[in-house]
All heavy atoms as a GROMACS GRO file, in nm:
protein
  616
    1MET      N    1   1.180  -1.092   0.618
    1MET     CA    2   1.068  -1.008   0.652
    1MET      C    3   0.970  -1.003   0.537
    1MET      O    4   0.853  -1.011   0.555
    1MET     CB    5   1.118  -0.870   0.688
    1MET     CG    6   1.011  -0.781   0.739
    1MET     SD    7   1.093  -0.647   0.822
    1MET     CE    8   0.954  -0.548   0.855
    2GLY      N    9   1.016  -0.987   0.414
    2GLY     CA   10   0.934  -0.999   0.294
    2GLY      C   11   0.854  -0.876   0.261
    2GLY      O   12   0.754  -0.849   0.324
    3ASP      N   13   0.900  -0.801   0.162
    3ASP     CA   14   0.824  -0.685   0.117
    3ASP      C   15   0.717  -0.725   0.017
    3ASP      O   16   0.636  -0.644  -0.021
    3ASP     CB   17   0.917  -0.582   0.053
    3ASP     CG   18   0.994  -0.504   0.158
    3ASP    OD1   19   0.945  -0.496   0.272
    3ASP    OD2   20   1.101  -0.454   0.126
    4GLN      N   21   0.719  -0.850  -0.029
    4GLN     CA   22   0.619  -0.893  -0.125
    4GLN      C   23   0.488  -0.920  -0.056
    4GLN      O   24   0.483  -0.962   0.058
    4GLN     CB   25   0.663  -1.019  -0.197
    4GLN     CG   26   0.749  -0.992  -0.315
    4GLN     CD   27   0.772  -1.120  -0.389
    4GLN    OE1   28   0.796  -1.224  -0.331
    4GLN    NE2   29   0.765  -1.112  -0.520
    5CYS      N   30   0.381  -0.895  -0.127
    5CYS     CA   31   0.249  -0.924  -0.074
    5CYS      C   32   0.223  -1.073  -0.087
    5CYS      O   33   0.267  -1.136  -0.181
    5CYS     CB   34   0.144  -0.846  -0.152
    5CYS     SG   35   0.163  -0.669  -0.135
    6THR      N   36   0.152  -1.131   0.008
    6THR     CA   37   0.117  -1.272   0.002
    6THR      C   38  -0.034  -1.286   0.004
    6THR      O   39  -0.104  -1.193   0.037
    6THR     CB   40   0.177  -1.348   0.122
    6THR    OG1   41   0.122  -1.294   0.241
    6THR    CG2   42   0.328  -1.338   0.126
    7SER      N   43  -0.084  -1.403  -0.026
    7SER     CA   44  -0.229  -1.421  -0.035
    7SER      C   45  -0.296  -1.430   0.101
    7SER      O   46  -0.415  -1.416   0.112
    7SER     CB   47  -0.261  -1.546  -0.116
    7SER     OG   48  -0.205  -1.659  -0.056
    8SER      N   49  -0.222  -1.451   0.206
    8SER     CA   50  -0.282  -1.459   0.339
    8SER      C   51  -0.297  -1.319   0.398
    8SER      O   52  -0.241  -1.223   0.350
    8SER     CB   53  -0.197  -1.546   0.431
    8SER     OG   54  -0.078  -1.478   0.461
    9THR      N   55  -0.372  -1.311   0.505
    9THR     CA   56  -0.392  -1.183   0.571
    9THR      C   57  -0.296  -1.163   0.688
    9THR      O   58  -0.302  -1.063   0.754
    9THR     CB   59  -0.536  -1.170   0.623
    9THR    OG1   60  -0.564  -1.279   0.708
    9THR    CG2   61  -0.635  -1.164   0.509
   10THR      N   62  -0.206  -1.258   0.711
   10THR     CA   63  -0.110  -1.242   0.819
   10THR      C   64  -0.011  -1.131   0.784
   10THR      O   65   0.030  -1.117   0.670
   10THR     CB   66  -0.032  -1.372   0.847
   10THR    OG1   67   0.036  -1.412   0.728
   10THR    CG2   68  -0.125  -1.482   0.894
   11GLN      N   69   0.022  -1.052   0.879
   11GLN     CA   70   0.115  -0.940   0.865
   11GLN      C   71   0.067  -0.838   0.762
   11GLN      O   72   0.143  -0.758   0.714
   11GLN     CB   73   0.255  -0.989   0.829
   11GLN     CG   74   0.315  -1.078   0.933
   11GLN     CD   75   0.447  -1.134   0.890
   11GLN    OE1   76   0.490  -1.118   0.776
   11GLN    NE2   77   0.514  -1.203   0.980
   12GLY      N   78  -0.064  -0.839   0.726
   12GLY     CA   79  -0.121  -0.738   0.638
   12GLY      C   80  -0.066  -0.738   0.497
   12GLY      O   81  -0.060  -0.635   0.434
   13GLN      N   82  -0.025  -0.854   0.443
   13GLN     CA   83   0.033  -0.860   0.310
   13GLN      C   84  -0.040  -0.961   0.224
   13GLN      O   85  -0.084  -1.064   0.270
   13GLN     CB   86   0.180  -0.896   0.319
   13GLN     CG   87   0.260  -0.796   0.398
   13GLN     CD   88   0.404  -0.837   0.413
   13GLN    OE1   89   0.440  -0.950   0.386
   13GLN    NE2   90   0.486  -0.746   0.456
   14ARG      N   91  -0.050  -0.932   0.092
   14ARG     CA   92  -0.121  -1.019  -0.002
   14ARG      C   93  -0.051  -1.022  -0.138
   14ARG      O   94   0.018  -0.930  -0.172
   14ARG     CB   95  -0.262  -0.965  -0.025
   14ARG     CG   96  -0.349  -0.972   0.098
   14ARG     CD   97  -0.465  -0.874   0.084
   14ARG     NE   98  -0.546  -0.863   0.201
   14ARG     CZ   99  -0.507  -0.821   0.320
   14ARG    NH1  100  -0.384  -0.789   0.340
   14ARG    NH2  101  -0.589  -0.813   0.420
   15THR      N  102  -0.076  -1.127  -0.220
   15THR     CA  103  -0.021  -1.132  -0.355
   15THR      C  104  -0.123  -1.093  -0.459
   15THR      O  105  -0.092  -1.030  -0.557
   15THR     CB  106   0.029  -1.273  -0.393
   15THR    OG1  107  -0.069  -1.366  -0.359
   15THR    CG2  108   0.160  -1.303  -0.332
   16SER      N  109  -0.245  -1.134  -0.443
   16SER     CA  110  -0.346  -1.102  -0.543
   16SER      C  111  -0.418  -0.974  -0.504
   16SER      O  112  -0.411  -0.929  -0.391
   16SER     CB  113  -0.446  -1.217  -0.555
   16SER     OG  114  -0.508  -1.239  -0.431
   17SER      N  115  -0.490  -0.917  -0.600
   17SER     CA  116  -0.566  -0.797  -0.573
   17SER      C  117  -0.671  -0.826  -0.467
   17SER      O  118  -0.753  -0.915  -0.482
   17SER     CB  119  -0.633  -0.752  -0.703
   17SER     OG  120  -0.694  -0.628  -0.684
   18PRO      N  121  -0.667  -0.754  -0.355
   18PRO     CA  122  -0.755  -0.787  -0.245
   18PRO      C  123  -0.901  -0.751  -0.273
   18PRO      O  124  -0.930  -0.655  -0.341
   18PRO     CB  125  -0.700  -0.704  -0.129
   18PRO     CG  126  -0.623  -0.596  -0.191
   18PRO     CD  127  -0.576  -0.645  -0.325
   19ARG      N  128  -0.989  -0.832  -0.219
   19ARG     CA  129  -1.131  -0.802  -0.224
   19ARG      C  130  -1.160  -0.699  -0.117
   19ARG      O  131  -1.081  -0.678  -0.027
   19ARG     CB  132  -1.213  -0.928  -0.202
   19ARG     CG  133  -1.198  -1.027  -0.316
   19ARG     CD  134  -1.255  -1.159  -0.276
   19ARG     NE  135  -1.153  -1.220  -0.191
   19ARG     CZ  136  -1.175  -1.316  -0.105
   19ARG    NH1  137  -1.294  -1.365  -0.088
   19ARG    NH2  138  -1.078  -1.365  -0.032
   20SER      N  139  -1.277  -0.634  -0.124
   20SER     CA  140  -1.310  -0.530  -0.027
   20SER      C  141  -1.309  -0.584   0.116
   20SER      O  142  -1.281  -0.511   0.209
   20SER     CB  143  -1.445  -0.468  -0.060
   20SER     OG  144  -1.546  -0.565  -0.056
   21THR      N  145  -1.336  -0.712   0.135
   21THR     CA  146  -1.335  -0.769   0.270
   21THR      C  147  -1.193  -0.798   0.318
   21THR      O  148  -1.172  -0.819   0.436
   21THR     CB  149  -1.416  -0.900   0.274
   21THR    OG1  150  -1.363  -0.990   0.178
   21THR    CG2  151  -1.562  -0.874   0.246
   22ASP      N  152  -1.093  -0.799   0.227
   22ASP     CA  153  -0.955  -0.828   0.263
   22ASP      C  154  -0.870  -0.703   0.284
   22ASP      O  155  -0.750  -0.714   0.303
   22ASP     CB  156  -0.888  -0.911   0.154
   22ASP     CG  157  -0.946  -1.050   0.144
   22ASP    OD1  158  -1.009  -1.097   0.241
   22ASP    OD2  159  -0.929  -1.112   0.038
   23LEU      N  160  -0.930  -0.586   0.279
   23LEU     CA  161  -0.853  -0.463   0.288
   23LEU      C  162  -0.802  -0.440   0.429
   23LEU      O  163  -0.863  -0.478   0.527
   23LEU     CB  164  -0.938  -0.344   0.244
   23LEU     CG  165  -0.988  -0.352   0.100
   23LEU    CD1  166  -1.079  -0.234   0.071
   23LEU    CD2  167  -0.873  -0.355   0.002
   24VAL      N  168  -0.686  -0.377   0.436
   24VAL     CA  169  -0.624  -0.343   0.564
   24VAL      C  170  -0.696  -0.222   0.621
   24VAL      O  171  -0.724  -0.126   0.550
   24VAL     CB  172  -0.474  -0.313   0.543
   24VAL    CG1  173  -0.409  -0.263   0.670
   24VAL    CG2  174  -0.402  -0.436   0.491
   25THR      N  175  -0.725  -0.224   0.750
   25THR     CA  176  -0.792  -0.111   0.813
   25THR      C  177  -0.692   0.000   0.842
   25THR      O  178  -0.570  -0.022   0.846
   25THR     CB  179  -0.860  -0.152   0.945
   25THR    OG1  180  -0.760  -0.196   1.036
   25THR    CG2  181  -0.962  -0.263   0.922
   26LYS      N  182  -0.743   0.119   0.865
   26LYS     CA  183  -0.657   0.234   0.891
   26LYS      C  184  -0.569   0.212   1.015
   26LYS      O  185  -0.455   0.257   1.020
   26LYS     CB  186  -0.743   0.359   0.909
   26LYS     CG  187  -0.667   0.487   0.907
   26LYS     CD  188  -0.761   0.605   0.903
   26LYS     CE  189  -0.682   0.734   0.891
   26LYS     NZ  190  -0.768   0.850   0.875
   27GLN      N  191  -0.619   0.139   1.112
   27GLN     CA  192  -0.542   0.110   1.232
   27GLN      C  193  -0.422   0.020   1.203
   27GLN      O  194  -0.326   0.018   1.279
   27GLN     CB  195  -0.630   0.043   1.339
   27GLN     CG  196  -0.737   0.134   1.397
   27GLN     CD  197  -0.858   0.149   1.306
   27GLN    OE1  198  -0.880   0.070   1.216
   27GLN    NE2  199  -0.936   0.254   1.330
   28GLU      N  200  -0.426  -0.055   1.093
   28GLU     CA  201  -0.317  -0.146   1.056
   28GLU      C  202  -0.214  -0.081   0.964
   28GLU      O  203  -0.114  -0.144   0.931
   28GLU     CB  204  -0.374  -0.269   0.986
   28GLU     CG  205  -0.465  -0.353   1.073
   28GLU     CD  206  -0.530  -0.465   0.996
   28GLU    OE1  207  -0.623  -0.437   0.918
   28GLU    OE2  208  -0.484  -0.580   1.011
   29TRP      N  209  -0.237   0.044   0.921
   29TRP     CA  210  -0.144   0.110   0.831
   29TRP      C  211  -0.009   0.131   0.900
   29TRP      O  212   0.000   0.152   1.020
   29TRP     CB  213  -0.197   0.247   0.790
   29TRP     CG  214  -0.311   0.244   0.694
   29TRP    CD1  215  -0.369   0.135   0.636
   29TRP    CD2  216  -0.382   0.357   0.647
   29TRP    NE1  217  -0.471   0.173   0.555
   29TRP    CE2  218  -0.482   0.309   0.559
   29TRP    CE3  219  -0.372   0.493   0.669
   29TRP    CZ2  220  -0.570   0.393   0.493
   29TRP    CZ3  221  -0.460   0.576   0.604
   29TRP    CH2  222  -0.557   0.528   0.516
   30GLU      N  223   0.096   0.127   0.818
   30GLU     CA  224   0.232   0.155   0.866
   30GLU      C  225   0.238   0.300   0.916
   30GLU      O  226   0.197   0.392   0.845
   30GLU     CB  227   0.329   0.134   0.752
   30GLU     CG  228   0.471   0.160   0.784
   30GLU     CD  229   0.563   0.140   0.666
   30GLU    OE1  230   0.520   0.159   0.551
   30GLU    OE2  231   0.676   0.103   0.689
   31ALA      N  232   0.287   0.320   1.035
   31ALA     CA  233   0.290   0.454   1.094
   31ALA      C  234   0.428   0.518   1.078
   31ALA      O  235   0.530   0.450   1.085
   31ALA     CB  236   0.255   0.445   1.242
   32ASN      N  237   0.429   0.647   1.056
   32ASN     CA  238   0.552   0.730   1.057
   32ASN      C  239   0.659   0.686   0.959
   32ASN      O  240   0.778   0.694   0.989
   32ASN     CB  241   0.610   0.736   1.198
   32ASN     CG  242   0.512   0.789   1.299
   32ASN    OD1  243   0.436   0.881   1.269
   32ASN    ND2  244   0.510   0.731   1.417
   33ALA      N  245   0.621   0.639   0.843
   33ALA     CA  246   0.720   0.600   0.741
   33ALA      C  247   0.787   0.726   0.686
   33ALA      O  248   0.722   0.826   0.658
   33ALA     CB  249   0.652   0.523   0.630
   34LYS      N  250   0.916   0.721   0.672
   34LYS     CA  251   0.993   0.836   0.621
   34LYS      C  252   1.015   0.829   0.470
   34LYS      O  253   1.046   0.930   0.408
   34LYS     CB  254   1.129   0.843   0.691
   34LYS     CG  255   1.120   0.853   0.841
   34LYS     CD  256   1.072   0.987   0.884
   34LYS     CE  257   1.076   0.996   1.036
   34LYS     NZ  258   0.972   1.079   1.090
   35SER      N  259   1.002   0.707   0.413
   35SER     CA  260   1.026   0.691   0.269
   35SER      C  261   0.936   0.582   0.213
   35SER      O  262   0.882   0.499   0.286
   35SER     CB  263   1.173   0.658   0.243
   35SER     OG  264   1.206   0.538   0.306
   36CYS      N  265   0.923   0.581   0.081
   36CYS     CA  266   0.842   0.483   0.009
   36CYS      C  267   0.905   0.344   0.026
   36CYS      O  268   1.025   0.327   0.007
   36CYS     CB  269   0.834   0.520  -0.138
   36CYS     SG  270   0.751   0.399  -0.242
   37TYR      N  271   0.825   0.245   0.060
   37TYR     CA  272   0.880   0.110   0.081
   37TYR      C  273   0.915   0.041  -0.050
   37TYR      O  274   0.988  -0.057  -0.048
   37TYR     CB  275   0.785   0.025   0.166
   37TYR     CG  276   0.683  -0.056   0.090
   37TYR    CD1  277   0.703  -0.192   0.068
   37TYR    CD2  278   0.567   0.001   0.041
   37TYR    CE1  279   0.610  -0.268   0.000
   37TYR    CE2  280   0.475  -0.074  -0.027
   37TYR     CZ  281   0.495  -0.208  -0.047
   37TYR     OH  282   0.403  -0.283  -0.116
   38ILE      N  283   0.870   0.092  -0.164
   38ILE     CA  284   0.900   0.030  -0.293
   38ILE      C  285   1.023   0.095  -0.358
   38ILE      O  286   1.120   0.027  -0.387
   38ILE     CB  287   0.778   0.037  -0.386
   38ILE    CG1  288   0.664  -0.047  -0.326
   38ILE    CG2  289   0.813  -0.013  -0.526
   38ILE    CD1  290   0.533  -0.035  -0.400
   39CYS      N  291   1.019   0.227  -0.381
   39CYS     CA  292   1.130   0.292  -0.450
   39CYS      C  293   1.232   0.354  -0.355
   39CYS      O  294   1.343   0.387  -0.396
   39CYS     CB  295   1.078   0.398  -0.547
   39CYS     SG  296   1.003   0.542  -0.467
   40GLY      N  297   1.196   0.370  -0.228
   40GLY     CA  298   1.289   0.423  -0.129
   40GLY      C  299   1.302   0.574  -0.125
   40GLY      O  300   1.378   0.627  -0.045
   41LYS      N  301   1.226   0.646  -0.209
   41LYS     CA  302   1.235   0.792  -0.210
   41LYS      C  303   1.172   0.849  -0.083
   41LYS      O  304   1.068   0.804  -0.037
   41LYS     CB  305   1.167   0.849  -0.333
   41LYS     CG  306   1.240   0.815  -0.461
   41LYS     CD  307   1.174   0.876  -0.580
   41LYS     CE  308   1.249   0.839  -0.707
   41LYS     NZ  309   1.180   0.888  -0.826
   42GLU      N  310   1.237   0.951  -0.028
   42GLU     CA  311   1.192   1.012   0.096
   42GLU      C  312   1.066   1.096   0.072
   42GLU      O  313   1.052   1.161  -0.031
   42GLU     CB  314   1.303   1.102   0.151
   42GLU     CG  315   1.277   1.152   0.290
   42GLU     CD  316   1.397   1.224   0.348
   42GLU    OE1  317   1.510   1.185   0.317
   42GLU    OE2  318   1.375   1.319   0.423
   43PHE      N  319   0.974   1.093   0.168
   43PHE     CA  320   0.852   1.173   0.159
   43PHE      C  321   0.884   1.318   0.191
   43PHE      O  322   0.962   1.348   0.282
   43PHE     CB  323   0.745   1.121   0.255
   43PHE     CG  324   0.698   0.982   0.223
   43PHE    CD1  325   0.705   0.882   0.317
   43PHE    CD2  326   0.647   0.951   0.098
   43PHE    CE1  327   0.662   0.754   0.288
   43PHE    CE2  328   0.604   0.824   0.067
   43PHE     CZ  329   0.612   0.725   0.163
   44THR      N  330   0.825   1.410   0.112
   44THR     CA  331   0.843   1.554   0.130
   44THR      C  332   0.706   1.620   0.115
   44THR      O  333   0.605   1.550   0.102
   44THR     CB  334   0.938   1.610   0.022
   44THR    OG1  335   0.877   1.592  -0.107
   44THR    CG2  336   1.074   1.541   0.023
   45LEU      N  337   0.704   1.751   0.114
   45LEU     CA  338   0.578   1.822   0.089
   45LEU      C  339   0.526   1.794  -0.052
   45LEU      O  340   0.406   1.788  -0.075
   45LEU     CB  341   0.594   1.973   0.110
   45LEU     CG  342   0.614   2.017   0.255
   45LEU    CD1  343   0.640   2.166   0.261
   45LEU    CD2  344   0.494   1.980   0.339
   46ALA      N  345   0.617   1.776  -0.147
   46ALA     CA  346   0.578   1.748  -0.285
   46ALA      C  347   0.552   1.599  -0.309
   46ALA      O  348   0.467   1.562  -0.389
   46ALA     CB  349   0.686   1.797  -0.381
   47ARG      N  350   0.625   1.512  -0.240
   47ARG     CA  351   0.608   1.366  -0.255
   47ARG      C  352   0.534   1.317  -0.131
   47ARG      O  353   0.591   1.291  -0.028
   47ARG     CB  354   0.742   1.296  -0.269
   47ARG     CG  355   0.726   1.146  -0.297
   47ARG     CD  356   0.860   1.075  -0.318
   47ARG     NE  357   0.934   1.132  -0.429
   47ARG     CZ  358   1.048   1.199  -0.418
   47ARG    NH1  359   1.103   1.216  -0.300
   47ARG    NH2  360   1.109   1.247  -0.522
   48ARG      N  361   0.403   1.302  -0.147
   48ARG     CA  362   0.317   1.268  -0.033
   48ARG      C  363   0.314   1.118  -0.007
   48ARG      O  364   0.337   1.038  -0.095
   48ARG     CB  365   0.175   1.317  -0.060
   48ARG     CG  366   0.167   1.463  -0.096
   48ARG     CD  367   0.111   1.557   0.004
   48ARG     NE  368   0.030   1.505   0.108
   48ARG     CZ  369  -0.097   1.534   0.124
   48ARG    NH1  370  -0.160   1.610   0.037
   48ARG    NH2  371  -0.163   1.486   0.226
   49ARG      N  372   0.281   1.083   0.114
   49ARG     CA  373   0.270   0.944   0.159
   49ARG      C  374   0.127   0.897   0.136
   49ARG      O  375   0.030   0.964   0.169
   49ARG     CB  376   0.303   0.941   0.308
   49ARG     CG  377   0.280   0.813   0.378
   49ARG     CD  378   0.312   0.827   0.525
   49ARG     NE  379   0.406   0.936   0.541
   49ARG     CZ  380   0.444   0.988   0.655
   49ARG    NH1  381   0.398   0.944   0.766
   49ARG    NH2  382   0.530   1.086   0.661
   50HIS      N  383   0.113   0.780   0.077
   50HIS     CA  384  -0.017   0.715   0.057
   50HIS      C  385  -0.007   0.575   0.112
   50HIS      O  386   0.096   0.510   0.100
   50HIS     CB  387  -0.054   0.710  -0.092
   50HIS     CG  388  -0.057   0.845  -0.156
   50HIS    ND1  389  -0.160   0.934  -0.136
   50HIS    CD2  390   0.032   0.907  -0.236
   50HIS    CE1  391  -0.136   1.045  -0.204
   50HIS    NE2  392  -0.019   1.031  -0.265
   51HIS      N  393  -0.115   0.526   0.171
   51HIS     CA  394  -0.115   0.392   0.227
   51HIS      C  395  -0.191   0.297   0.135
   51HIS      O  396  -0.303   0.325   0.096
   51HIS     CB  397  -0.177   0.391   0.366
   51HIS     CG  398  -0.090   0.454   0.468
   51HIS    ND1  399  -0.094   0.589   0.495
   51HIS    CD2  400   0.007   0.403   0.547
   51HIS    CE1  401  -0.004   0.617   0.588
   51HIS    NE2  402   0.058   0.506   0.620
   52CYS      N  403  -0.126   0.187   0.102
   52CYS     CA  404  -0.189   0.083   0.021
   52CYS      C  405  -0.299   0.017   0.103
   52CYS      O  406  -0.278  -0.019   0.219
   52CYS     CB  407  -0.084  -0.020  -0.020
   52CYS     SG  408  -0.155  -0.163  -0.105
   53ARG      N  409  -0.417   0.002   0.044
   53ARG     CA  410  -0.528  -0.061   0.115
   53ARG      C  411  -0.515  -0.213   0.116
   53ARG      O  412  -0.585  -0.282   0.187
   53ARG     CB  413  -0.662  -0.023   0.051
   53ARG     CG  414  -0.693   0.126   0.045
   53ARG     CD  415  -0.665   0.197   0.176
   53ARG     NE  416  -0.717   0.333   0.177
   53ARG     CZ  417  -0.647   0.442   0.148
   53ARG    NH1  418  -0.520   0.431   0.114
   53ARG    NH2  419  -0.701   0.560   0.154
   54GLY      N  420  -0.418  -0.266   0.040
   54GLY     CA  421  -0.396  -0.410   0.037
   54GLY      C  422  -0.299  -0.458   0.143
   54GLY      O  423  -0.324  -0.556   0.211
   55CYS      N  424  -0.186  -0.385   0.159
   55CYS     CA  425  -0.084  -0.430   0.255
   55CYS      C  426  -0.064  -0.332   0.370
   55CYS      O  427  -0.001  -0.367   0.469
   55CYS     CB  428   0.048  -0.456   0.184
   55CYS     SG  429   0.123  -0.310   0.108
   56GLY      N  430  -0.111  -0.209   0.355
   56GLY     CA  431  -0.101  -0.111   0.463
   56GLY      C  432   0.030  -0.035   0.469
   56GLY      O  433   0.050   0.048   0.556
   57LYS      N  434   0.121  -0.062   0.376
   57LYS     CA  435   0.251   0.005   0.376
   57LYS      C  436   0.240   0.142   0.310
   57LYS      O  437   0.155   0.166   0.226
   57LYS     CB  438   0.355  -0.080   0.305
   57LYS     CG  439   0.380  -0.210   0.379
   57LYS     CD  440   0.506  -0.275   0.329
   57LYS     CE  441   0.530  -0.401   0.405
   57LYS     NZ  442   0.648  -0.396   0.484
   58ALA      N  443   0.331   0.233   0.347
   58ALA     CA  444   0.335   0.368   0.293
   58ALA      C  445   0.416   0.370   0.164
   58ALA      O  446   0.527   0.316   0.158
   58ALA     CB  447   0.395   0.464   0.394
   59ALA      N  448   0.360   0.434   0.062
   59ALA     CA  449   0.427   0.443  -0.068
   59ALA      C  450   0.398   0.579  -0.131
   59ALA      O  451   0.302   0.645  -0.096
   59ALA     CB  452   0.380   0.331  -0.160
   60CYS      N  453   0.483   0.619  -0.226
   60CYS     CA  454   0.462   0.745  -0.296
   60CYS      C  455   0.354   0.728  -0.404
   60CYS      O  456   0.308   0.617  -0.430
   60CYS     CB  457   0.594   0.791  -0.359
   60CYS     SG  458   0.655   0.687  -0.493
   61ASP      N  459   0.315   0.838  -0.466
   61ASP     CA  460   0.209   0.835  -0.566
   61ASP      C  461   0.245   0.751  -0.690
   61ASP      O  462   0.159   0.691  -0.751
   61ASP     CB  463   0.175   0.979  -0.609
   61ASP     CG  464   0.051   0.985  -0.696
   61ASP    OD1  465  -0.053   0.929  -0.653
   61ASP    OD2  466   0.057   1.043  -0.804
   62LYS      N  467   0.374   0.747  -0.725
   62LYS     CA  468   0.417   0.667  -0.840
   62LYS      C  469   0.403   0.517  -0.812
   62LYS      O  470   0.369   0.439  -0.899
   62LYS     CB  471   0.562   0.698  -0.876
   62LYS     CG  472   0.588   0.841  -0.911
   62LYS     CD  473   0.556   0.867  -1.056
   62LYS     CE  474   0.610   1.003  -1.095
   62LYS     NZ  475   0.508   1.095  -1.138
   63CYS      N  476   0.432   0.478  -0.688
   63CYS     CA  477   0.427   0.336  -0.651
   63CYS      C  478   0.290   0.293  -0.597
   63CYS      O  479   0.262   0.174  -0.588
   63CYS     CB  480   0.534   0.308  -0.547
   63CYS     SG  481   0.702   0.339  -0.608
   64CYS      N  482   0.207   0.390  -0.563
   64CYS     CA  483   0.072   0.362  -0.512
   64CYS      C  484  -0.023   0.461  -0.579
   64CYS      O  485  -0.068   0.558  -0.518
   64CYS     CB  486   0.069   0.375  -0.361
   64CYS     SG  487  -0.078   0.308  -0.282
   65PRO      N  488  -0.052   0.440  -0.709
   65PRO     CA  489  -0.129   0.538  -0.785
   65PRO      C  490  -0.275   0.550  -0.738
   65PRO      O  491  -0.329   0.461  -0.674
   65PRO     CB  492  -0.122   0.484  -0.928
   65PRO     CG  493  -0.090   0.341  -0.914
   65PRO     CD  494  -0.014   0.324  -0.787
   66ARG      N  495  -0.334   0.662  -0.776
   66ARG     CA  496  -0.474   0.690  -0.745
   66ARG      C  497  -0.562   0.582  -0.807
   66ARG      O  498  -0.536   0.538  -0.919
   66ARG     CB  499  -0.510   0.826  -0.802
   66ARG     CG  500  -0.647   0.874  -0.768
   66ARG     CD  501  -0.666   1.012  -0.818
   66ARG     NE  502  -0.571   1.097  -0.747
   66ARG     CZ  503  -0.592   1.223  -0.719
   66ARG    NH1  504  -0.700   1.282  -0.759
   66ARG    NH2  505  -0.502   1.292  -0.653
   67PRO      N  506  -0.666   0.540  -0.738
   67PRO     CA  507  -0.752   0.434  -0.792
   67PRO      C  508  -0.829   0.479  -0.915
   67PRO      O  509  -0.859   0.597  -0.931
   67PRO     CB  510  -0.846   0.401  -0.676
   67PRO     CG  511  -0.843   0.519  -0.587
   67PRO     CD  512  -0.710   0.584  -0.606
   68SER      N  513  -0.862   0.383  -1.001
   68SER     CA  514  -0.941   0.412  -1.120
   68SER      C  515  -1.087   0.428  -1.080
   68SER      O  516  -1.126   0.403  -0.966
   68SER     CB  517  -0.926   0.299  -1.221
   68SER     OG  518  -0.981   0.181  -1.168
   69LEU      N  519  -1.170   0.465  -1.175
   69LEU     CA  520  -1.313   0.482  -1.148
   69LEU      C  521  -1.380   0.350  -1.112
   69LEU      O  522  -1.476   0.347  -1.035
   69LEU     CB  523  -1.382   0.545  -1.268
   69LEU     CG  524  -1.340   0.689  -1.299
   69LEU    CD1  525  -1.407   0.738  -1.426
   69LEU    CD2  526  -1.373   0.780  -1.182
   70THR      N  527  -1.331   0.240  -1.167
   70THR     CA  528  -1.393   0.110  -1.139
   70THR      C  529  -1.344   0.049  -1.009
   70THR      O  530  -1.415  -0.029  -0.947
   70THR     CB  531  -1.365   0.010  -1.254
   70THR    OG1  532  -1.223  -0.003  -1.270
   70THR    CG2  533  -1.428   0.056  -1.383
   71ASP      N  534  -1.222   0.083  -0.965
   71ASP     CA  535  -1.167   0.030  -0.840
   71ASP      C  536  -1.143   0.147  -0.747
   71ASP      O  537  -1.060   0.232  -0.772
   71ASP     CB  538  -1.035  -0.044  -0.868
   71ASP     CG  539  -0.976  -0.105  -0.742
   71ASP    OD1  540  -1.051  -0.123  -0.644
   71ASP    OD2  541  -0.856  -0.134  -0.742
   72GLN      N  542  -1.212   0.152  -0.637
   72GLN     CA  543  -1.205   0.266  -0.546
   72GLN      C  544  -1.097   0.254  -0.439
   72GLN      O  545  -1.085   0.341  -0.354
   72GLN     CB  546  -1.342   0.287  -0.479
   72GLN     CG  547  -1.450   0.323  -0.577
   72GLN     CD  548  -1.420   0.454  -0.650
   72GLN    OE1  549  -1.387   0.553  -0.587
   72GLN    NE2  550  -1.430   0.453  -0.782
   73ASN      N  551  -1.016   0.150  -0.442
   73ASN     CA  552  -0.915   0.130  -0.340
   73ASN      C  553  -0.775   0.155  -0.394
   73ASN      O  554  -0.737   0.103  -0.497
   73ASN     CB  555  -0.922  -0.013  -0.284
   73ASN     CG  556  -1.054  -0.037  -0.216
   73ASN    OD1  557  -1.092   0.037  -0.128
   73ASN    ND2  558  -1.125  -0.140  -0.257
   74ARG      N  559  -0.697   0.236  -0.322
   74ARG     CA  560  -0.560   0.266  -0.362
   74ARG      C  561  -0.473   0.146  -0.328
   74ARG      O  562  -0.459   0.110  -0.211
   74ARG     CB  563  -0.510   0.390  -0.287
   74ARG     CG  564  -0.376   0.439  -0.336
   74ARG     CD  565  -0.331   0.562  -0.260
   74ARG     NE  566  -0.395   0.683  -0.302
   74ARG     CZ  567  -0.342   0.770  -0.389
   74ARG    NH1  568  -0.225   0.748  -0.440
   74ARG    NH2  569  -0.407   0.878  -0.423
   75LEU      N  570  -0.414   0.084  -0.431
   75LEU     CA  571  -0.327  -0.032  -0.412
   75LEU      C  572  -0.189  -0.002  -0.469
   75LEU      O  573  -0.177   0.057  -0.576
   75LEU     CB  574  -0.384  -0.154  -0.484
   75LEU     CG  575  -0.520  -0.204  -0.436
   75LEU    CD1  576  -0.571  -0.314  -0.528
   75LEU    CD2  577  -0.511  -0.253  -0.294
   76CYS      N  578  -0.085  -0.047  -0.399
   76CYS     CA  579   0.051  -0.028  -0.448
   76CYS      C  580   0.075  -0.121  -0.568
   76CYS      O  581  -0.001  -0.212  -0.592
   76CYS     CB  582   0.153  -0.054  -0.338
   76CYS     SG  583   0.167  -0.225  -0.284
   77VAL      N  584   0.183  -0.095  -0.640
   77VAL     CA  585   0.213  -0.174  -0.759
   77VAL      C  586   0.242  -0.320  -0.725
   77VAL      O  587   0.223  -0.408  -0.808
   77VAL     CB  588   0.330  -0.112  -0.840
   77VAL    CG1  589   0.291   0.022  -0.896
   77VAL    CG2  590   0.456  -0.100  -0.757
   78ARG      N  591   0.284  -0.351  -0.604
   78ARG     CA  592   0.309  -0.488  -0.564
   78ARG      C  593   0.180  -0.563  -0.532
   78ARG      O  594   0.174  -0.686  -0.550
   78ARG     CB  595   0.404  -0.494  -0.445
   78ARG     CG  596   0.544  -0.450  -0.482
   78ARG     CD  597   0.640  -0.475  -0.372
   78ARG     NE  598   0.774  -0.434  -0.415
   78ARG     CZ  599   0.876  -0.425  -0.333
   78ARG    NH1  600   0.861  -0.452  -0.205
   78ARG    NH2  601   0.993  -0.388  -0.379
   79CYS      N  602   0.079  -0.495  -0.484
   79CYS     CA  603  -0.048  -0.562  -0.450
   79CYS      C  604  -0.144  -0.572  -0.569
   79CYS      O  605  -0.239  -0.649  -0.563
   79CYS     CB  606  -0.118  -0.488  -0.335
   79CYS     SG  607  -0.038  -0.514  -0.176
   80LYS      N  608  -0.120  -0.494  -0.672
   80LYS     CA  609  -0.206  -0.501  -0.790
   80LYS      C  610  -0.182  -0.632  -0.857
   80LYS      O  611  -0.238  -0.711  -0.898
   80LYS     CB  612  -0.180  -0.389  -0.886
   80LYS     CG  613  -0.243  -0.263  -0.838
   80LYS     CD  614  -0.236  -0.159  -0.944
   80LYS     CE  615  -0.305  -0.035  -0.890
   80LYS     NZ  616  -0.331   0.063  -0.986
   0.00000   0.00000   0.00000
């Protein structure tokens, strides 16, 4: 199945940092994820779910950090 991002846009996964035209749309985001796909920690009120704009998978704040001022897209540690 492959949790790694690849450079193609098939299955919403990439290896390199995606350009703004390569971002996954909100309709392609993983729905109803119960835990982070990278570290496996369960989402709670304190550990919120964030969607990577590169692959669309749900991840926690540690694995999908807030974007910097220069990059406005939230990317998980695997897509960076």
